[in-house]
N, CA, C and O atoms as CSV, one atom per row, in Angstrom:
chain,resi,resn,atom,element,x,y,z
A,1,MET,N,N,19.742,4.454,3.862
A,1,MET,CA,C,19.104,5.005,2.634
A,1,MET,C,C,19.254,3.881,1.682
A,1,MET,O,O,18.279,3.657,0.965
A,2,ILE,N,N,20.298,3.136,1.547
A,2,ILE,CA,C,20.398,2.085,0.492
A,2,ILE,C,C,19.419,1.036,0.772
A,2,ILE,O,O,18.774,0.515,-0.137
A,3,GLY,N,N,19.292,0.724,1.950
A,3,GLY,CA,C,18.369,-0.293,2.384
A,3,GLY,C,C,16.942,0.174,2.162
A,3,GLY,O,O,16.165,-0.716,1.816
A,4,PHE,N,N,16.456,1.376,2.292
A,4,PHE,CA,C,15.214,1.795,1.975
A,4,PHE,C,C,15.071,1.584,0.564
A,4,PHE,O,O,14.059,0.995,0.185
A,5,LEU,N,N,15.952,1.984,-0.309
A,5,LEU,CA,C,15.810,1.726,-1.699
A,5,LEU,C,C,15.711,0.347,-2.187
A,5,LEU,O,O,14.944,0.071,-3.109
A,6,VAL,N,N,16.423,-0.508,-1.633
A,6,VAL,CA,C,16.396,-2.093,-1.881
A,6,VAL,C,C,15.030,-2.450,-1.545
A,6,VAL,O,O,14.294,-3.019,-2.351
A,7,PHE,N,N,14.653,-2.107,-0.299
A,7,PHE,CA,C,13.244,-2.567,0.231
A,7,PHE,C,C,12.147,-2.069,-0.823
A,7,PHE,O,O,11.264,-2.806,-1.263
A,8,GLY,N,N,12.316,-0.700,-1.179
A,8,GLY,CA,C,11.332,-0.265,-2.092
A,8,GLY,C,C,11.322,-1.022,-3.357
A,8,GLY,O,O,10.224,-1.178,-3.890
A,9,LEU,N,N,12.507,-1.582,-3.998
A,9,LEU,CA,C,12.542,-2.230,-5.113
A,9,LEU,C,C,11.931,-3.639,-4.935
A,9,LEU,O,O,11.328,-4.220,-5.837
A,10,VAL,N,N,12.118,-4.094,-3.811
A,10,VAL,CA,C,11.421,-5.441,-3.414
A,10,VAL,C,C,9.872,-5.396,-3.405
A,10,VAL,O,O,9.146,-6.236,-3.938
A,11,VAL,N,N,9.458,-4.267,-2.705
A,11,VAL,CA,C,7.940,-3.968,-2.599
A,11,VAL,C,C,7.392,-3.816,-4.032
A,11,VAL,O,O,6.426,-4.470,-4.425
A,12,GLY,N,N,8.034,-2.951,-4.770
A,12,GLY,CA,C,7.675,-2.724,-6.171
A,12,GLY,C,C,7.494,-3.977,-7.096
A,12,GLY,O,O,6.575,-4.115,-7.904
A,13,ALA,N,N,8.581,-4.936,-6.841
A,13,ALA,CA,C,8.571,-6.147,-7.547
A,13,ALA,C,C,7.427,-6.984,-7.183
A,13,ALA,O,O,6.724,-7.507,-8.048
A,14,LEU,N,N,7.208,-7.137,-5.846
A,14,LEU,CA,C,6.198,-7.822,-5.303
A,14,LEU,C,C,4.844,-7.512,-5.719
A,14,LEU,O,O,3.976,-8.333,-6.017
A,15,ALA,N,N,4.732,-6.054,-5.710
A,15,ALA,CA,C,3.411,-5.539,-6.247
A,15,ALA,C,C,3.100,-5.754,-7.512
A,15,ALA,O,O,1.921,-5.908,-7.832
A,16,ARG,N,N,4.182,-5.800,-8.490
A,16,ARG,CA,C,4.041,-6.178,-9.858
A,16,ARG,C,C,3.585,-7.676,-10.017
A,16,ARG,O,O,2.801,-7.969,-10.920
A,17,LEU,N,N,4.024,-8.540,-9.228
A,17,LEU,CA,C,3.910,-9.826,-9.211
A,17,LEU,C,C,2.386,-10.223,-8.843
A,17,LEU,O,O,1.713,-11.087,-9.405
A,18,ILE,N,N,2.011,-9.415,-7.801
A,18,ILE,CA,C,0.597,-9.662,-7.240
A,18,ILE,C,C,-0.507,-9.102,-8.420
A,18,ILE,O,O,-1.472,-9.782,-8.768
A,19,LYS,N,N,-0.250,-7.958,-8.891
A,19,LYS,CA,C,-1.112,-7.327,-9.781
A,19,LYS,C,C,-1.240,-8.044,-11.213
A,19,LYS,O,O,-0.255,-8.092,-11.951
A,20,PRO,N,N,-2.344,-8.541,-11.552
A,20,PRO,CA,C,-2.521,-9.405,-12.617
A,20,PRO,C,C,-2.200,-8.523,-13.947
A,20,PRO,O,O,-2.289,-7.298,-13.862
A,21,GLY,N,N,-1.862,-9.077,-15.055
A,21,GLY,CA,C,-1.689,-8.378,-16.332
A,21,GLY,C,C,-0.192,-7.832,-16.461
A,21,GLY,O,O,0.679,-7.946,-15.598
A,22,HIS,N,N,-0.070,-7.250,-17.642
A,22,HIS,CA,C,1.179,-6.653,-18.019
A,22,HIS,C,C,1.163,-5.122,-17.684
A,22,HIS,O,O,0.240,-4.388,-18.037
A,23,GLN,N,N,2.244,-4.702,-16.984
A,23,GLN,CA,C,2.491,-3.474,-16.749
A,23,GLN,C,C,3.570,-2.768,-17.475
A,23,GLN,O,O,4.646,-3.355,-17.588
A,24,ALA,N,N,3.409,-1.433,-18.047
A,24,ALA,CA,C,4.325,-1.023,-18.806
A,24,ALA,C,C,5.388,0.067,-17.963
A,24,ALA,O,O,5.602,1.268,-18.126
A,25,LEU,N,N,5.887,-0.836,-17.088
A,25,LEU,CA,C,6.907,-0.096,-16.043
A,25,LEU,C,C,8.209,-0.794,-16.155
A,25,LEU,O,O,8.297,-2.021,-16.140
A,26,GLY,N,N,9.332,0.101,-16.280
A,26,GLY,CA,C,10.722,-0.385,-16.141
A,26,GLY,C,C,11.041,-0.525,-14.781
A,26,GLY,O,O,10.143,-0.507,-13.940
A,27,ILE,N,N,12.440,-0.688,-14.415
A,27,ILE,CA,C,12.904,-0.926,-13.075
A,27,ILE,C,C,12.861,0.253,-12.388
A,27,ILE,O,O,12.678,0.140,-11.176
A,28,VAL,N,N,12.999,1.530,-12.902
A,28,VAL,CA,C,12.975,2.824,-12.305
A,28,VAL,C,C,11.501,3.083,-11.814
A,28,VAL,O,O,11.287,3.420,-10.650
A,29,GLY,N,N,10.492,2.915,-12.736
A,29,GLY,CA,C,9.140,2.885,-12.326
A,29,GLY,C,C,8.765,1.997,-11.062
A,29,GLY,O,O,8.122,2.459,-10.119
A,30,THR,N,N,9.208,0.709,-11.117
A,30,THR,CA,C,9.101,-0.199,-10.207
A,30,THR,C,C,9.548,0.287,-8.958
A,30,THR,O,O,8.823,0.175,-7.970
A,31,LEU,N,N,10.832,0.895,-8.884
A,31,LEU,CA,C,11.573,1.386,-7.894
A,31,LEU,C,C,10.819,2.465,-7.281
A,31,LEU,O,O,10.608,2.422,-6.069
A,32,VAL,N,N,10.380,3.453,-8.007
A,32,VAL,CA,C,9.526,4.490,-7.463
A,32,VAL,C,C,8.169,4.243,-6.854
A,32,VAL,O,O,7.722,4.840,-5.874
A,33,LEU,N,N,7.590,3.340,-7.513
A,33,LEU,CA,C,6.194,2.829,-6.743
A,33,LEU,C,C,6.569,2.175,-5.532
A,33,LEU,O,O,5.952,2.428,-4.497
A,34,GLY,N,N,7.606,1.281,-5.549
A,34,GLY,CA,C,7.928,0.624,-4.225
A,34,GLY,C,C,8.334,1.454,-3.124
A,34,GLY,O,O,7.970,1.251,-1.966
A,35,VAL,N,N,9.135,2.447,-3.511
A,35,VAL,CA,C,9.472,3.588,-2.435
A,35,VAL,C,C,8.319,4.414,-1.978
A,35,VAL,O,O,8.254,4.746,-0.794
A,36,VAL,N,N,7.331,4.797,-2.906
A,36,VAL,CA,C,6.182,5.458,-2.433
A,36,VAL,C,C,5.315,4.564,-1.725
A,36,VAL,O,O,4.696,5.020,-0.764
A,37,GLY,N,N,5.164,3.280,-2.069
A,37,GLY,CA,C,4.324,2.457,-1.248
A,37,GLY,C,C,4.937,2.066,0.016
A,37,GLY,O,O,4.196,1.673,0.917
A,38,SER,N,N,6.433,2.133,0.229
A,38,SER,CA,C,7.033,1.873,1.510
A,38,SER,C,C,6.879,3.164,2.398
A,38,SER,O,O,6.758,3.073,3.620
A,39,LEU,N,N,6.887,4.209,1.824
A,39,LEU,CA,C,6.529,5.520,2.614
A,39,LEU,C,C,5.058,5.481,3.183
A,39,LEU,O,O,4.806,5.816,4.340
A,40,ILE,N,N,4.145,5.063,2.321
A,40,ILE,CA,C,2.815,4.996,2.850
A,40,ILE,C,C,2.608,3.920,3.882
A,40,ILE,O,O,1.844,4.072,4.835
A,41,GLY,N,N,3.398,2.692,3.641
A,41,GLY,CA,C,3.306,1.843,4.609
A,41,GLY,C,C,4.004,2.120,6.027
A,41,GLY,O,O,3.579,1.669,7.090
A,42,GLY,N,N,5.028,2.848,5.896
A,42,GLY,CA,C,5.681,3.471,7.198
A,42,GLY,C,C,4.796,4.358,8.001
A,42,GLY,O,O,4.622,4.245,9.214
A,43,ILE,N,N,4.223,5.294,7.187
A,43,ILE,CA,C,3.305,6.256,7.752
A,43,ILE,C,C,1.993,5.558,8.515
A,43,ILE,O,O,1.542,5.923,9.600
A,44,VAL,N,N,1.502,4.493,7.705
A,44,VAL,CA,C,0.377,3.790,8.366
A,44,VAL,C,C,0.893,3.198,9.634
A,44,VAL,O,O,0.275,3.363,10.686
A,45,ALA,N,N,1.937,2.555,9.579
A,45,ALA,CA,C,2.482,1.735,10.665
A,45,ALA,C,C,2.780,2.426,11.798
A,45,ALA,O,O,2.493,1.934,12.889
A,46,SER,N,N,3.501,3.871,11.685
A,46,SER,CA,C,3.669,4.808,12.492
A,46,SER,C,C,2.518,5.253,13.191
A,46,SER,O,O,2.505,5.387,14.415
A,47,ALA,N,N,1.402,5.521,12.337
A,47,ALA,CA,C,0.163,6.156,12.944
A,47,ALA,C,C,-0.547,5.105,13.948
A,47,ALA,O,O,-1.260,5.413,14.903
A,48,LEU,N,N,-0.204,3.815,13.537
A,48,LEU,CA,C,-0.846,2.701,14.438
A,48,LEU,C,C,0.058,2.457,15.539
A,48,LEU,O,O,-0.308,1.570,16.310
A,49,GLY,N,N,1.172,3.044,15.799
A,49,GLY,CA,C,2.068,2.889,16.889
A,49,GLY,C,C,2.829,1.640,16.890
A,49,GLY,O,O,3.292,1.249,17.962
A,50,THR,N,N,3.027,0.914,15.739
A,50,THR,CA,C,3.909,-0.169,15.745
A,50,THR,C,C,5.379,0.200,15.381
A,50,THR,O,O,6.211,-0.707,15.353
A,51,GLY,N,N,5.705,1.352,15.130
A,51,GLY,CA,C,7.173,1.639,14.999
A,51,GLY,C,C,7.451,2.894,14.332
A,51,GLY,O,O,6.506,3.670,14.191
A,52,ASP,N,N,8.603,3.221,13.895
A,52,ASP,CA,C,8.920,4.591,13.272
A,52,ASP,C,C,8.621,4.339,11.829
A,52,ASP,O,O,8.501,3.215,11.340
A,53,ILE,N,N,8.504,5.522,11.157
A,53,ILE,CA,C,8.236,5.429,9.704
A,53,ILE,C,C,9.167,4.874,8.897
A,53,ILE,O,O,8.791,4.312,7.868
A,54,PHE,N,N,10.637,4.945,9.254
A,54,PHE,CA,C,11.604,4.247,8.559
A,54,PHE,C,C,11.991,2.857,9.100
A,54,PHE,O,O,12.928,2.214,8.629
A,55,GLU,N,N,11.251,2.448,10.072
A,55,GLU,CA,C,11.585,1.054,10.735
A,55,GLU,C,C,10.893,0.016,9.909
A,55,GLU,O,O,9.772,0.217,9.442
A,56,LEU,N,N,11.560,-1.091,9.729
A,56,LEU,CA,C,10.922,-2.121,9.080
A,56,LEU,C,C,10.315,-3.086,10.019
A,56,LEU,O,O,10.912,-3.652,10.935
A,57,ASN,N,N,9.002,-3.227,9.684
A,57,ASN,CA,C,8.139,-4.266,10.609
A,57,ASN,C,C,7.027,-4.841,9.725
A,57,ASN,O,O,6.709,-4.243,8.698
A,58,ILE,N,N,6.486,-5.862,10.050
A,58,ILE,CA,C,5.507,-6.604,9.445
A,58,ILE,C,C,4.341,-5.769,8.876
A,58,ILE,O,O,4.068,-5.770,7.676
A,59,LEU,N,N,3.729,-5.123,9.716
A,59,LEU,CA,C,2.584,-4.329,9.247
A,59,LEU,C,C,2.967,-3.274,8.223
A,59,LEU,O,O,2.221,-3.130,7.255
A,60,GLY,N,N,3.951,-2.595,8.327
A,60,GLY,CA,C,4.516,-1.600,7.396
A,60,GLY,C,C,4.711,-2.263,6.093
A,60,GLY,O,O,4.302,-1.782,5.036
A,61,ALA,N,N,5.389,-3.455,6.203
A,61,ALA,CA,C,5.575,-4.057,4.871
A,61,ALA,C,C,4.291,-4.571,4.131
A,61,ALA,O,O,4.196,-4.537,2.904
A,62,VAL,N,N,3.363,-5.022,4.915
A,62,VAL,CA,C,2.205,-5.498,4.243
A,62,VAL,C,C,1.410,-4.292,3.710
A,62,VAL,O,O,0.895,-4.364,2.594
A,63,VAL,N,N,1.297,-3.251,4.421
A,63,VAL,CA,C,0.677,-1.951,3.907
A,63,VAL,C,C,1.368,-1.374,2.811
A,63,VAL,O,O,0.719,-0.724,1.991
A,64,ALA,N,N,2.650,-1.526,2.672
A,64,ALA,CA,C,3.579,-0.986,1.623
A,64,ALA,C,C,3.254,-1.724,0.364
A,64,ALA,O,O,3.067,-1.065,-0.659
A,65,ILE,N,N,3.165,-3.098,0.338
A,65,ILE,CA,C,2.896,-3.786,-0.726
A,65,ILE,C,C,1.403,-3.615,-1.209
A,65,ILE,O,O,1.190,-3.455,-2.411
A,66,ILE,N,N,0.470,-3.641,-0.395
A,66,ILE,CA,C,-0.820,-3.182,-0.781
A,66,ILE,C,C,-1.055,-1.827,-1.356
A,66,ILE,O,O,-1.822,-1.663,-2.304
A,67,ALA,N,N,-0.367,-0.811,-0.760
A,67,ALA,CA,C,-0.208,0.577,-1.348
A,67,ALA,C,C,0.426,0.464,-2.716
A,67,ALA,O,O,-0.087,1.082,-3.648
A,68,ALA,N,N,1.475,-0.258,-2.903
A,68,ALA,CA,C,2.134,-0.290,-4.130
A,68,ALA,C,C,1.219,-0.835,-5.146
A,68,ALA,O,O,1.134,-0.218,-6.208
A,69,VAL,N,N,0.418,-2.066,-4.948
A,69,VAL,CA,C,-0.416,-2.558,-5.874
A,69,VAL,C,C,-1.536,-1.513,-6.388
A,69,VAL,O,O,-1.861,-1.363,-7.566
A,70,LEU,N,N,-2.048,-0.839,-5.304
A,70,LEU,CA,C,-3.030,0.167,-5.617
A,70,LEU,C,C,-2.339,1.288,-6.399
A,70,LEU,O,O,-3.015,1.797,-7.292
A,71,LEU,N,N,-1.222,1.706,-6.224
A,71,LEU,CA,C,-0.484,2.786,-6.978
A,71,LEU,C,C,-0.335,2.147,-8.517
A,71,LEU,O,O,-0.632,2.829,-9.498
A,72,ILE,N,N,0.113,0.884,-8.626
A,72,ILE,CA,C,0.178,0.512,-10.012
A,72,ILE,C,C,-1.191,0.645,-10.765
A,72,ILE,O,O,-1.194,1.006,-11.942
A,73,GLY,N,N,-2.231,0.388,-10.171
A,73,GLY,CA,C,-3.535,0.498,-10.743
A,73,GLY,C,C,-3.951,1.990,-11.028
A,73,GLY,O,O,-4.717,2.290,-11.943
A,74,VAL,N,N,-3.371,2.914,-10.153
A,74,VAL,CA,C,-3.473,4.285,-10.572
A,74,VAL,C,C,-2.646,4.710,-11.685
A,74,VAL,O,O,-3.104,5.355,-12.628
A,75,VAL,N,N,-1.354,4.333,-11.579
A,75,VAL,CA,C,-0.547,4.599,-12.960
A,75,VAL,C,C,-1.040,4.055,-14.074
A,75,VAL,O,O,-0.999,4.720,-15.109
A,76,GLU,N,N,-1.551,2.857,-14.078
A,76,GLU,CA,C,-2.147,2.297,-15.365
A,76,GLU,C,C,-3.360,2.949,-15.835
A,76,GLU,O,O,-3.614,2.911,-17.039
A,77,GLY,N,N,-4.180,3.576,-14.979
A,77,GLY,CA,C,-5.393,4.221,-15.222
A,77,GLY,C,C,-5.042,5.660,-15.781
A,77,GLY,O,O,-5.746,6.079,-16.700
A,78,VAL,N,N,-4.017,6.447,-15.307
A,78,VAL,CA,C,-3.500,7.437,-15.774
A,78,VAL,C,C,-2.883,7.333,-17.129
A,78,VAL,O,O,-3.088,8.208,-17.970
A,79,MET,N,N,-2.144,6.309,-17.364
A,79,MET,CA,C,-1.370,6.157,-18.630
A,79,MET,C,C,-2.352,5.660,-19.693
A,79,MET,O,O,-2.143,5.955,-20.870
A,80,GLY,N,N,-3.459,4.889,-19.330
A,80,GLY,CA,C,-4.494,4.529,-20.147
A,80,GLY,C,C,-5.244,5.744,-20.680
A,80,GLY,O,O,-5.491,5.887,-21.878
A,81,LYS,N,N,-5.596,6.621,-19.721
A,81,LYS,CA,C,-6.256,7.871,-20.291
A,81,LYS,C,C,-5.555,8.816,-21.238
A,81,LYS,O,O,-6.080,9.502,-22.115
A,82,GLN,N,N,-4.167,8.729,-20.881
A,82,GLN,CA,C,-3.313,9.649,-21.674
A,82,GLN,C,C,-3.220,8.938,-23.260
A,82,GLN,O,O,-3.235,9.654,-24.261
A,83,LYS,N,N,-3.138,7.670,-23.327
A,83,LYS,CA,C,-3.149,6.952,-24.675
A,83,LYS,C,C,-4.375,7.214,-25.286
A,83,LYS,O,O,-4.368,7.382,-26.506
A,84,ALA,N,N,-5.626,7.293,-24.559
A,84,ALA,CA,C,-6.812,7.283,-25.221
A,84,ALA,C,C,-6.997,8.764,-25.783
A,84,ALA,O,O,-7.747,8.970,-26.736
A,85,VAL,N,N,-6.294,9.776,-25.164
A,85,VAL,CA,C,-6.551,11.132,-25.665
A,85,VAL,C,C,-5.803,11.282,-26.934
A,85,VAL,O,O,-6.252,11.998,-27.829
A,86,ARG,N,N,-4.756,10.684,-27.050
A,86,ARG,CA,C,-3.775,10.754,-28.380
A,86,ARG,C,C,-4.496,10.265,-29.456
A,86,ARG,O,O,-3.981,10.213,-30.573
């Protein structure tokens, strides 16, 4: 479980480095996005037959980082809409 959280934090941090611009996310937001991205990566890797959902593999890691980058975009879009409404 600790390893999964650490990997999620690494995935979230890499996604924030890849995504251009400033993201208004703290360490907890980065961790949550990384963990969700890791879960998505594990599900995709498992569906493709490269390993178990909680097993660390290259395909799962790549998909996790891509999913986390996309999730950052979604969070920015939702936060931007909330700021525009106020």
